[in-house]
Biopython code that builds the backbone (N, CA, C, O; Angstrom):
import numpy as np
from Bio.PDB.StructureBuilder import StructureBuilder

atoms = [
    (1, "UNK", "N", (15.442, 8.586, 38.136)),
    (1, "UNK", "CA", (15.019, 8.062, 38.702)),
    (1, "UNK", "C", (15.889, 6.213, 38.496)),
    (1, "UNK", "O", (15.165, 5.246, 38.734)),
    (2, "UNK", "N", (16.862, 6.043, 38.216)),
    (2, "UNK", "CA", (17.396, 5.609, 37.130)),
    (2, "UNK", "C", (17.240, 3.940, 38.358)),
    (2, "UNK", "O", (17.649, 3.844, 39.515)),
    (3, "UNK", "N", (16.498, 2.856, 37.494)),
    (3, "UNK", "CA", (16.204, 1.334, 38.402)),
    (3, "UNK", "C", (15.639, 1.219, 39.334)),
    (3, "UNK", "O", (15.597, 0.284, 40.134)),
    (4, "UNK", "N", (14.802, 2.841, 39.298)),
    (4, "UNK", "CA", (14.143, 2.433, 40.408)),
    (4, "UNK", "C", (14.844, 2.515, 41.506)),
    (4, "UNK", "O", (14.546, 1.889, 42.523)),
    (5, "UNK", "N", (15.997, 3.414, 41.393)),
    (5, "UNK", "CA", (16.774, 3.367, 42.591)),
    (5, "UNK", "C", (17.771, 1.995, 43.803)),
    (5, "UNK", "O", (18.585, 1.883, 44.720)),
    (6, "UNK", "N", (17.318, 1.621, 43.324)),
    (6, "UNK", "CA", (18.078, -0.274, 43.519)),
    (6, "UNK", "C", (16.439, -1.059, 44.300)),
    (6, "UNK", "O", (16.087, -2.126, 44.801)),
    (7, "UNK", "N", (15.904, 0.193, 43.997)),
    (7, "UNK", "CA", (14.519, -1.104, 44.919)),
    (7, "UNK", "C", (13.699, -1.882, 44.626)),
    (7, "UNK", "O", (13.632, -2.167, 45.822)),
    (8, "UNK", "N", (12.583, -2.888, 43.937)),
    (8, "UNK", "CA", (12.191, -4.103, 43.627)),
    (8, "UNK", "C", (10.980, -4.257, 45.025)),
    (8, "UNK", "O", (11.220, -4.791, 46.108)),
    (9, "UNK", "N", (9.250, -3.412, 44.458)),
    (9, "UNK", "CA", (8.624, -3.894, 45.365)),
    (9, "UNK", "C", (8.660, -3.219, 46.952)),
    (9, "UNK", "O", (8.298, -3.801, 47.974)),
    (10, "UNK", "N", (9.225, -1.769, 46.848)),
    (10, "UNK", "CA", (9.554, -1.615, 47.492)),
    (10, "UNK", "C", (10.588, -1.810, 49.190)),
    (10, "UNK", "O", (10.691, -1.462, 50.366)),
    (11, "UNK", "N", (11.164, -2.691, 48.021)),
    (11, "UNK", "CA", (11.952, -4.102, 49.118)),
    (11, "UNK", "C", (13.129, -2.778, 49.039)),
    (11, "UNK", "O", (12.792, -2.134, 48.046)),
    (12, "UNK", "N", (14.677, -1.945, 49.834)),
    (12, "UNK", "CA", (16.291, -1.917, 48.589)),
    (12, "UNK", "C", (17.002, -3.292, 48.797)),
    (12, "UNK", "O", (16.903, -3.799, 49.914)),
    (13, "UNK", "N", (17.393, -3.653, 48.262)),
    (13, "UNK", "CA", (17.961, -4.806, 47.039)),
    (13, "UNK", "C", (19.314, -4.087, 46.933)),
    (13, "UNK", "O", (20.297, -4.482, 47.560)),
    (14, "UNK", "N", (19.330, -3.130, 46.204)),
    (14, "UNK", "CA", (21.186, -2.538, 46.248)),
    (14, "UNK", "C", (21.330, -1.811, 46.406)),
    (14, "UNK", "O", (21.056, -1.087, 45.448)),
    (15, "UNK", "N", (22.061, -0.815, 48.045)),
    (15, "UNK", "CA", (22.635, 0.188, 47.934)),
    (15, "UNK", "C", (22.616, 1.566, 47.187)),
    (15, "UNK", "O", (23.701, 1.583, 46.606)),
    (16, "UNK", "N", (21.886, 2.852, 46.864)),
    (16, "UNK", "CA", (21.571, 4.057, 46.178)),
    (16, "UNK", "C", (24.005, 3.672, 45.522)),
    (16, "UNK", "O", (24.596, 3.146, 44.578)),
    (17, "UNK", "N", (24.284, 4.216, 46.515)),
    (17, "UNK", "CA", (25.964, 4.101, 46.147)),
    (17, "UNK", "C", (26.165, 2.933, 45.694)),
    (17, "UNK", "O", (26.173, 3.373, 44.544)),
    (18, "UNK", "N", (26.405, 1.398, 45.482)),
    (18, "UNK", "CA", (26.615, 0.838, 44.427)),
    (18, "UNK", "C", (25.913, 1.030, 43.027)),
    (18, "UNK", "O", (26.601, 1.193, 42.019)),
    (19, "UNK", "N", (24.781, 1.011, 42.987)),
    (19, "UNK", "CA", (24.231, 1.187, 42.197)),
    (19, "UNK", "C", (25.045, 2.430, 41.422)),
    (19, "UNK", "O", (25.482, 2.399, 40.272)),
    (20, "UNK", "N", (25.101, 3.220, 42.112)),
    (20, "UNK", "CA", (25.271, 4.853, 40.956)),
    (20, "UNK", "C", (26.631, 4.730, 40.385)),
    (20, "UNK", "O", (27.081, 5.333, 39.411)),
    (21, "UNK", "N", (27.620, 3.255, 41.659)),
    (21, "UNK", "CA", (29.423, 2.915, 41.336)),
    (21, "UNK", "C", (28.825, 1.734, 39.714)),
    (21, "UNK", "O", (29.420, 1.569, 38.649)),
    (22, "UNK", "N", (27.955, 1.349, 40.020)),
    (22, "UNK", "CA", (27.580, 0.415, 38.823)),
    (22, "UNK", "C", (28.065, 1.326, 37.595)),
    (22, "UNK", "O", (29.108, 1.708, 37.064)),
    (23, "UNK", "N", (26.685, 1.441, 37.467)),
    (23, "UNK", "CA", (26.051, 2.260, 36.241)),
    (23, "UNK", "C", (27.754, 3.524, 35.574)),
    (23, "UNK", "O", (28.189, 3.611, 34.426)),
    (24, "UNK", "N", (28.197, 4.162, 36.688)),
    (24, "UNK", "CA", (28.584, 4.747, 36.201)),
    (24, "UNK", "C", (30.290, 4.359, 36.023)),
    (24, "UNK", "O", (30.825, 3.480, 36.699)),
    (25, "UNK", "N", (31.128, 5.310, 34.833)),
    (25, "UNK", "CA", (32.382, 5.059, 34.554)),
    (25, "UNK", "C", (33.258, 4.424, 34.434)),
    (25, "UNK", "O", (33.818, 4.725, 33.380)),
    (26, "UNK", "N", (33.994, 3.270, 35.190)),
    (26, "UNK", "CA", (34.984, 2.818, 36.495)),
    (26, "UNK", "C", (36.160, 2.933, 35.098)),
    (26, "UNK", "O", (36.981, 3.830, 35.288)),
    (27, "UNK", "N", (36.339, 2.194, 33.806)),
    (27, "UNK", "CA", (37.309, 1.987, 32.856)),
    (27, "UNK", "C", (37.230, 3.082, 31.376)),
    (27, "UNK", "O", (36.560, 2.666, 30.430)),
    (28, "UNK", "N", (37.794, 4.185, 31.272)),
    (28, "UNK", "CA", (37.711, 5.112, 30.068)),
    (28, "UNK", "C", (37.939, 3.509, 28.878)),
    (28, "UNK", "O", (38.859, 2.701, 29.001)),
    (29, "UNK", "N", (36.789, 3.436, 27.785)),
    (29, "UNK", "CA", (38.437, 3.422, 26.737)),
    (29, "UNK", "C", (38.385, 4.125, 25.532)),
    (29, "UNK", "O", (38.562, 3.560, 24.453)),
    (30, "UNK", "N", (38.184, 5.168, 25.626)),
    (30, "UNK", "CA", (38.328, 6.510, 24.480)),
    (30, "UNK", "C", (37.439, 7.562, 25.230)),
    (30, "UNK", "O", (36.921, 7.104, 26.249)),
    (31, "UNK", "N", (37.136, 8.929, 24.936)),
    (31, "UNK", "CA", (36.664, 10.188, 25.395)),
    (31, "UNK", "C", (34.820, 9.302, 25.979)),
    (31, "UNK", "O", (33.973, 9.393, 26.868)),
    (32, "UNK", "N", (35.044, 8.725, 25.052)),
    (32, "UNK", "CA", (32.758, 9.074, 24.899)),
    (32, "UNK", "C", (32.354, 7.732, 25.223)),
    (32, "UNK", "O", (31.180, 7.436, 25.004)),
    (33, "UNK", "N", (32.961, 7.061, 25.601)),
    (33, "UNK", "CA", (32.671, 5.215, 25.776)),
    (33, "UNK", "C", (33.305, 4.772, 26.874)),
    (33, "UNK", "O", (34.087, 5.619, 27.308)),
    (34, "UNK", "N", (33.270, 3.687, 27.546)),
    (34, "UNK", "CA", (33.864, 3.129, 28.622)),
    (34, "UNK", "C", (32.752, 1.826, 29.712)),
    (34, "UNK", "O", (31.684, 1.274, 29.449)),
    (35, "UNK", "N", (33.402, 1.781, 30.587)),
    (35, "UNK", "CA", (32.918, 0.591, 30.920)),
    (35, "UNK", "C", (32.394, 1.009, 33.029)),
    (35, "UNK", "O", (33.162, 1.670, 33.728)),
    (36, "UNK", "N", (31.839, 0.778, 33.256)),
    (36, "UNK", "CA", (30.666, 0.680, 34.209)),
    (36, "UNK", "C", (30.483, -0.842, 35.815)),
    (36, "UNK", "O", (29.798, -1.864, 35.769)),
    (37, "UNK", "N", (31.084, -0.513, 36.590)),
    (37, "UNK", "CA", (31.515, -2.336, 36.901)),
    (37, "UNK", "C", (29.242, -3.726, 36.420)),
    (37, "UNK", "O", (28.197, -3.945, 37.032)),
    (38, "UNK", "N", (29.835, -4.093, 35.098)),
    (38, "UNK", "CA", (28.924, -4.989, 34.697)),
    (38, "UNK", "C", (28.434, -4.060, 33.291)),
    (38, "UNK", "O", (27.818, -4.559, 32.349)),
    (39, "UNK", "N", (28.864, -2.562, 33.377)),
    (39, "UNK", "CA", (27.944, -1.574, 32.411)),
    (39, "UNK", "C", (28.573, -1.885, 31.325)),
    (39, "UNK", "O", (28.887, -3.049, 31.077)),
    (40, "UNK", "N", (28.828, -0.915, 30.565)),
    (40, "UNK", "CA", (29.279, -0.219, 29.345)),
    (40, "UNK", "C", (28.121, 1.184, 29.562)),
    (40, "UNK", "O", (26.918, 1.328, 29.777)),
    (41, "UNK", "N", (29.192, 1.951, 29.376)),
    (41, "UNK", "CA", (28.794, 3.708, 29.159)),
    (41, "UNK", "C", (29.459, 4.634, 27.956)),
    (41, "UNK", "O", (30.485, 4.745, 27.286)),
    (42, "UNK", "N", (28.498, 5.065, 28.103)),
    (42, "UNK", "CA", (28.643, 5.738, 25.810)),
    (42, "UNK", "C", (28.499, 7.012, 26.027)),
    (42, "UNK", "O", (28.728, 7.008, 27.236)),
    (43, "UNK", "N", (28.398, 7.539, 25.901)),
    (43, "UNK", "CA", (27.760, 9.171, 25.539)),
    (43, "UNK", "C", (27.633, 9.834, 23.991)),
    (43, "UNK", "O", (28.347, 10.691, 23.470)),
    (44, "UNK", "N", (26.463, 9.123, 23.451)),
    (44, "UNK", "CA", (26.200, 10.384, 22.293)),
    (44, "UNK", "C", (24.895, 11.000, 22.236)),
    (44, "UNK", "O", (23.847, 10.823, 22.858)),
    (45, "UNK", "N", (25.222, 11.690, 21.411)),
    (45, "UNK", "CA", (24.459, 13.338, 20.884)),
    (45, "UNK", "C", (24.000, 13.892, 22.420)),
    (45, "UNK", "O", (22.842, 14.226, 22.671)),
    (46, "UNK", "N", (25.080, 13.930, 23.378)),
    (46, "UNK", "CA", (24.843, 14.993, 24.675)),
    (46, "UNK", "C", (24.528, 13.760, 26.289)),
    (46, "UNK", "O", (24.555, 14.028, 27.490)),
    (47, "UNK", "N", (24.240, 12.353, 25.510)),
    (47, "UNK", "CA", (23.339, 12.098, 26.918)),
    (47, "UNK", "C", (24.394, 10.535, 26.695)),
    (47, "UNK", "O", (25.258, 10.207, 25.881)),
    (48, "UNK", "N", (23.709, 9.826, 27.982)),
    (48, "UNK", "CA", (24.806, 8.945, 28.552)),
    (48, "UNK", "C", (23.703, 7.768, 27.747)),
    (48, "UNK", "O", (22.511, 8.063, 27.651)),
    (49, "UNK", "N", (24.100, 6.758, 27.330)),
    (49, "UNK", "CA", (23.631, 5.591, 27.310)),
    (49, "UNK", "C", (24.408, 4.580, 27.950)),
    (49, "UNK", "O", (25.638, 4.602, 27.980)),
    (50, "UNK", "N", (23.333, 3.242, 28.724)),
    (50, "UNK", "CA", (24.456, 2.134, 29.582)),
    (50, "UNK", "C", (23.607, 1.527, 29.225)),
    (50, "UNK", "O", (22.405, 1.745, 29.379)),
    (51, "UNK", "N", (24.096, 0.715, 28.722)),
    (51, "UNK", "CA", (23.981, -0.468, 28.270)),
    (51, "UNK", "C", (25.095, -2.332, 28.528)),
    (51, "UNK", "O", (26.302, -2.367, 28.769)),
    (52, "UNK", "N", (24.208, -3.530, 28.376)),
    (52, "UNK", "CA", (24.636, -4.794, 28.019)),
    (52, "UNK", "C", (24.197, -5.588, 27.341)),
    (52, "UNK", "O", (23.031, -5.389, 27.003)),
    (53, "UNK", "N", (24.742, -6.590, 26.921)),
    (53, "UNK", "CA", (24.139, -7.765, 25.971)),
    (53, "UNK", "C", (25.011, -8.669, 26.124)),
    (53, "UNK", "O", (26.186, -8.345, 26.297)),
    (54, "UNK", "N", (24.622, -9.996, 26.092)),
    (54, "UNK", "CA", (25.310, -11.014, 25.277)),
    (54, "UNK", "C", (24.296, -12.062, 25.174)),
    (54, "UNK", "O", (23.103, -11.807, 25.341)),
    (55, "UNK", "N", (24.840, -13.523, 24.836)),
    (55, "UNK", "CA", (24.572, -14.625, 23.964)),
    (55, "UNK", "C", (24.534, -15.839, 23.962)),
    (55, "UNK", "O", (24.913, -16.234, 25.065)),
    (56, "UNK", "N", (24.362, -16.386, 23.523)),
    (56, "UNK", "CA", (24.820, -18.211, 23.282)),
    (56, "UNK", "C", (23.989, -18.450, 23.017)),
    (56, "UNK", "O", (22.955, -17.782, 22.987)),
    (57, "UNK", "N", (24.329, -20.289, 22.523)),
    (57, "UNK", "CA", (23.580, -21.072, 21.249)),
    (57, "UNK", "C", (22.031, -20.312, 22.225)),
    (57, "UNK", "O", (21.664, -20.011, 23.361)),
    (58, "UNK", "N", (21.455, -20.325, 20.384)),
    (58, "UNK", "CA", (20.057, -20.223, 21.104)),
    (58, "UNK", "C", (19.406, -19.313, 21.521)),
    (58, "UNK", "O", (18.231, -19.531, 21.816)),
    (59, "UNK", "N", (20.058, -17.790, 21.703)),
    (59, "UNK", "CA", (18.848, -16.665, 22.147)),
    (59, "UNK", "C", (20.544, -15.065, 21.835)),
    (59, "UNK", "O", (21.765, -14.980, 21.708)),
    (60, "UNK", "N", (19.910, -14.639, 21.858)),
    (60, "UNK", "CA", (21.028, -13.468, 22.318)),
    (60, "UNK", "C", (19.946, -11.915, 23.001)),
    (60, "UNK", "O", (18.784, -11.697, 22.658)),
    (61, "UNK", "N", (20.597, -11.230, 23.792)),
    (61, "UNK", "CA", (20.114, -10.621, 24.636)),
    (61, "UNK", "C", (20.437, -9.054, 24.615)),
    (61, "UNK", "O", (21.602, -9.153, 25.003)),
    (62, "UNK", "N", (20.195, -7.297, 24.393)),
    (62, "UNK", "CA", (20.897, -7.061, 24.405)),
    (62, "UNK", "C", (19.712, -5.850, 24.950)),
    (62, "UNK", "O", (18.530, -6.107, 24.719)),
    (63, "UNK", "N", (20.111, -4.336, 25.781)),
    (63, "UNK", "CA", (19.901, -3.514, 26.915)),
    (63, "UNK", "C", (20.400, -2.600, 27.044)),
    (63, "UNK", "O", (21.463, -2.725, 27.652)),
    (64, "UNK", "N", (20.013, -1.059, 26.584)),
    (64, "UNK", "CA", (20.529, -0.467, 27.581)),
    (64, "UNK", "C", (19.325, 0.361, 27.794)),
    (64, "UNK", "O", (18.143, 0.019, 27.770)),
    (65, "UNK", "N", (20.152, 2.166, 28.129)),
    (65, "UNK", "CA", (19.373, 2.780, 29.911)),
    (65, "UNK", "C", (19.478, 3.891, 28.996)),
    (65, "UNK", "O", (20.619, 4.007, 28.550)),
    (66, "UNK", "N", (18.626, 4.769, 28.563)),
    (66, "UNK", "CA", (18.869, 6.276, 28.589)),
    (66, "UNK", "C", (18.468, 6.736, 30.346)),
    (66, "UNK", "O", (17.305, 6.381, 30.534)),
    (67, "UNK", "N", (18.769, 7.074, 31.012)),
    (67, "UNK", "CA", (19.011, 8.578, 31.670)),
    (67, "UNK", "C", (17.723, 9.912, 31.688)),
    (67, "UNK", "O", (16.781, 10.333, 32.360)),
    (68, "UNK", "N", (18.472, 10.154, 30.467)),
    (68, "UNK", "CA", (18.446, 12.037, 30.961)),
    (68, "UNK", "C", (16.884, 11.345, 30.028)),
    (68, "UNK", "O", (15.976, 12.175, 30.068)),
    (69, "UNK", "N", (16.634, 10.504, 29.533)),
    (69, "UNK", "CA", (15.221, 10.279, 28.660)),
    (69, "UNK", "C", (14.242, 9.773, 28.852)),
    (69, "UNK", "O", (13.321, 9.596, 28.056)),
    (70, "UNK", "N", (14.364, 9.276, 30.652)),
    (70, "UNK", "CA", (13.477, 7.914, 31.543)),
    (70, "UNK", "C", (13.000, 6.103, 30.246)),
    (70, "UNK", "O", (12.176, 5.279, 29.849)),
    (71, "UNK", "N", (14.499, 6.686, 30.234)),
    (71, "UNK", "CA", (14.070, 5.560, 28.859)),
    (71, "UNK", "C", (14.936, 4.635, 28.851)),
    (71, "UNK", "O", (16.130, 4.767, 29.122)),
    (72, "UNK", "N", (14.095, 3.158, 28.383)),
    (72, "UNK", "CA", (15.045, 1.964, 28.065)),
    (72, "UNK", "C", (14.762, 1.240, 27.358)),
    (72, "UNK", "O", (13.579, 0.927, 27.225)),
    (73, "UNK", "N", (15.812, 0.655, 26.577)),
    (73, "UNK", "CA", (15.159, -1.005, 25.390)),
    (73, "UNK", "C", (15.894, -2.114, 25.419)),
    (73, "UNK", "O", (17.093, -2.081, 25.140)),
    (74, "UNK", "N", (14.916, -3.838, 25.947)),
    (74, "UNK", "CA", (14.845, -4.861, 25.664)),
    (74, "UNK", "C", (15.341, -5.260, 24.602)),
    (74, "UNK", "O", (14.937, -4.960, 23.479)),
    (75, "UNK", "N", (16.376, -6.060, 24.901)),
    (75, "UNK", "CA", (15.785, -7.319, 23.241)),
    (75, "UNK", "C", (16.307, -8.051, 23.388)),
    (75, "UNK", "O", (17.447, -8.160, 23.838)),
    (76, "UNK", "N", (15.298, -9.057, 22.894)),
    (76, "UNK", "CA", (15.516, -10.422, 23.283)),
    (76, "UNK", "C", (15.452, -11.008, 21.797)),
    (76, "UNK", "O", (14.812, -10.453, 20.904)),
    (77, "UNK", "N", (16.148, -12.128, 21.634)),
    (77, "UNK", "CA", (16.150, -12.999, 20.514)),
    (77, "UNK", "C", (16.632, -15.000, 20.550)),
    (77, "UNK", "O", (17.673, -15.646, 20.675)),
    (78, "UNK", "N", (14.837, -15.379, 20.313)),
    (78, "UNK", "CA", (15.309, -16.377, 20.388)),
    (78, "UNK", "C", (15.985, -17.173, 19.409)),
    (78, "UNK", "O", (15.647, -18.356, 19.425)),
    (79, "UNK", "N", (16.747, -16.889, 18.661)),
    (79, "UNK", "CA", (17.747, -16.744, 17.405)),
    (79, "UNK", "C", (18.837, -16.225, 17.337)),
    (79, "UNK", "O", (18.940, -15.005, 17.211)),
    (80, "UNK", "N", (20.537, -17.525, 17.445)),
    (80, "UNK", "CA", (21.448, -16.939, 17.741)),
    (80, "UNK", "C", (21.714, -18.456, 16.327)),
    (80, "UNK", "O", (21.288, -19.610, 16.268)),
    (81, "UNK", "N", (22.514, -17.709, 15.515)),
    (81, "UNK", "CA", (22.888, -18.753, 14.644)),
    (81, "UNK", "C", (24.369, -19.072, 15.354)),
    (81, "UNK", "O", (24.896, -18.005, 15.036)),
    (82, "UNK", "N", (25.002, -19.502, 15.799)),
    (82, "UNK", "CA", (25.765, -20.955, 16.026)),
    (82, "UNK", "C", (26.804, -20.981, 14.688)),
    (82, "UNK", "O", (26.356, -21.662, 13.766)),
    (83, "UNK", "N", (28.239, -20.294, 14.406)),
    (83, "UNK", "CA", (28.503, -20.356, 13.242)),
    (83, "UNK", "C", (29.849, -20.973, 13.357)),
    (83, "UNK", "O", (30.754, -20.152, 13.515)),
    (84, "UNK", "N", (30.397, -22.932, 13.293)),
    (84, "UNK", "CA", (31.471, -23.224, 13.526)),
    (84, "UNK", "C", (32.848, -22.565, 13.301)),
    (84, "UNK", "O", (33.016, -22.178, 12.145)),
    (85, "UNK", "N", (34.306, -22.261, 14.524)),
    (85, "UNK", "CA", (34.783, -21.635, 13.993)),
    (85, "UNK", "C", (35.644, -22.049, 12.752)),
    (85, "UNK", "O", (36.279, -21.251, 12.063)),
    (86, "UNK", "N", (35.580, -23.475, 12.550)),
    (86, "UNK", "CA", (36.499, -23.639, 10.501)),
    (86, "UNK", "C", (35.613, -22.766, 9.865)),
    (86, "UNK", "O", (36.240, -21.987, 9.148)),
    (87, "UNK", "N", (34.103, -22.538, 9.836)),
    (87, "UNK", "CA", (33.282, -21.616, 8.741)),
    (87, "UNK", "C", (34.127, -20.306, 8.397)),
    (87, "UNK", "O", (34.202, -19.902, 7.236)),
    (88, "UNK", "N", (34.808, -19.613, 9.544)),
    (88, "UNK", "CA", (34.948, -18.055, 9.588)),
    (88, "UNK", "C", (36.674, -17.827, 9.283)),
    (88, "UNK", "O", (37.164, -17.068, 8.447)),
    (89, "UNK", "N", (37.721, -19.144, 10.664)),
    (89, "UNK", "CA", (39.038, -19.301, 10.517)),
    (89, "UNK", "C", (39.565, -19.286, 9.256)),
    (89, "UNK", "O", (39.288, -20.156, 8.431)),
    (90, "UNK", "N", (40.363, -18.293, 9.019)),
    (90, "UNK", "CA", (41.086, -19.113, 7.159)),
    (90, "UNK", "C", (42.018, -19.304, 7.651)),
    (90, "UNK", "O", (42.842, -18.697, 8.336)),
    (91, "UNK", "N", (41.760, -20.841, 7.006)),
    (91, "UNK", "CA", (42.850, -22.046, 6.399)),
    (91, "UNK", "C", (44.155, -21.582, 6.365)),
    (91, "UNK", "O", (44.275, -20.357, 6.365)),
    (92, "UNK", "N", (45.385, -22.402, 6.331)),
    (92, "UNK", "CA", (46.419, -22.307, 5.960)),
    (92, "UNK", "C", (46.898, -22.705, 5.451)),
    (92, "UNK", "O", (48.049, -22.316, 5.255)),
]
sb = StructureBuilder()
sb.init_structure("model")
sb.init_model(0)
sb.init_chain("A")
sb.init_seg("    ")
for serial, (resi, resn, name, xyz) in enumerate(atoms, 1):
    if name == "N":
        sb.init_residue(resn, " ", resi, " ")
    sb.init_atom(name, np.array(xyz, "f"), 0.0, 1.0, " ", f" {name:<3s}", serial, name[0])
structure = sb.get_structure()
């Protein structure tokens, strides 16, 4: 039962059909990875990993779910170093 089948406190906030569409591969990058509707999907060691991350100045986040293991990992950090473009862009 991934993401509690779209329910929060017993209330259906997203339909099971839409949840399935979000979490299943809609676009393939290669034989093992792709993109759902807002989620990255990837097969690793025979298991589906569903993940997404993001960052901005001052923080970084990452979440991954492994449905077969009934496991989710969420990483949040309040550190993200902003690197001005002139530090990494080669000057010609």
